[in-house]
C-alpha positions in Angstrom: 0.0 0.0 -0.4 1.9 2.9 -0.7 2.0 5.9 1.6 -0.1 9.0 1.0 -1.1 12.5 3.2 -4.0 10.8 4.1 -2.7 7.9 5.8 0.2 9.3 7.1 -0.6 11.1 10.7 0.2 13.6 13.0 0.3 13.3 17.1 -0.1 16.6 18.6 -0.4 16.7 22.5 -1.7 19.4 24.4 -1.7 19.5 28.4 -2.0 21.7 31.2 -0.6 20.1 34.5 -0.8 22.2 37.8 2.6 22.7 39.0 1.8 24.4 42.9 3.0 21.8 44.7 6.6 20.4 44.6 5.6 16.7 43.8 3.0 18.3 40.9 6.2 20.6 39.3 8.0 16.7 39.0 5.4 15.3 37.7 5.0 17.8 35.2 9.1 17.5 34.3 8.4 13.5 34.1 5.9 14.0 31.3 7.6 16.5 29.7 10.5 14.2 29.4 8.5 11.4 28.4 7.1 13.0 25.3 10.7 14.3 24.3 12.1 10.7 25.0 9.4 9.5 22.6 10.6 11.9 20.1 7.8 14.5 20.3 9.1 18.1 18.8 8.0 20.9 21.3 5.9 23.5 19.3 5.2 26.0 22.2 5.3 25.4 26.1 2.7 22.3 26.8 2.1 21.5 22.8 4.0 18.7 21.5 3.9 16.9 18.0 5.0 13.7 16.5 4.7 12.0 13.3 3.6 8.5 12.8 3.2 6.2 9.6 -0.2 5.2 10.6 -3.1 6.0 12.4 -2.8 2.6 14.7 0.8 3.5 15.5 -0.6 7.2 16.9 -3.3 5.5 18.9 -0.5 2.8 20.0 1.5 5.8 21.6 -1.8 7.6 23.2 -2.7 4.0 24.9 1.5 4.3 26.0 1.1 7.5 27.1 -1.9 7.3 28.9 -0.5 6.1 32.6 2.5 8.9 32.2 -0.8 12.1 32.6 0.2 13.5 35.9 -2.4 13.4 38.3 -4.6 16.8 38.1 -3.5 17.3 34.7 -5.6 17.8 31.8 -4.2 16.5 28.2 -5.8 16.0 25.0 -4.3 14.3 22.1 -5.5 15.7 18.4 -5.0 13.5 15.4 -4.2 14.7 12.1 -3.4 13.7 8.9 -0.4 14.8 7.0 -2.4 16.9 4.5 -4.2 18.6 7.3 -1.2 19.2 9.2 0.2 20.6 6.0 -2.4 23.2 5.7 -1.3 24.6 9.2 -0.1 28.3 9.2 2.1 29.9 12.2 2.6 33.6 12.3 5.4 35.5 14.1 5.3 38.3 15.6 7.8 40.7 15.1 10.9 41.1 17.7 10.2 44.1 19.8 13.6 46.0 20.1 14.6 48.7 22.7 14.4 52.1 21.6 18.2 53.9 22.3 17.8 56.8 24.9 17.4 60.0 23.0 20.0 61.6 25.9 22.4 59.7 28.0 21.6 58.4 31.3 25.0 59.0 32.4 27.8 61.9 32.0 30.8 61.0 30.5 34.1 62.5 32.0 36.5 61.2 29.3 
């Protein structure tokens, strides 16, 4: 069966973990490291993605990750075909630079 963009899948993991206690922060860190160890790429804070050759492989990964979800966390897994993922659009705002002061803040003696 030839590979096409409608069969190849992307798994997007989006999560929100409470980090008010030291143990919750450790659980969050363990989950984040688990995603990175399983070759997920970080798009933004708490948004990770990974490419899979089939839907079955992506669903198997979801089942593998389910026990690793920290207590009290909210995790959503989105499944997108390669064609759908290819239609995403990313925009980055301009980087703000500090303006140079019009007058020196300190007097130079030399």
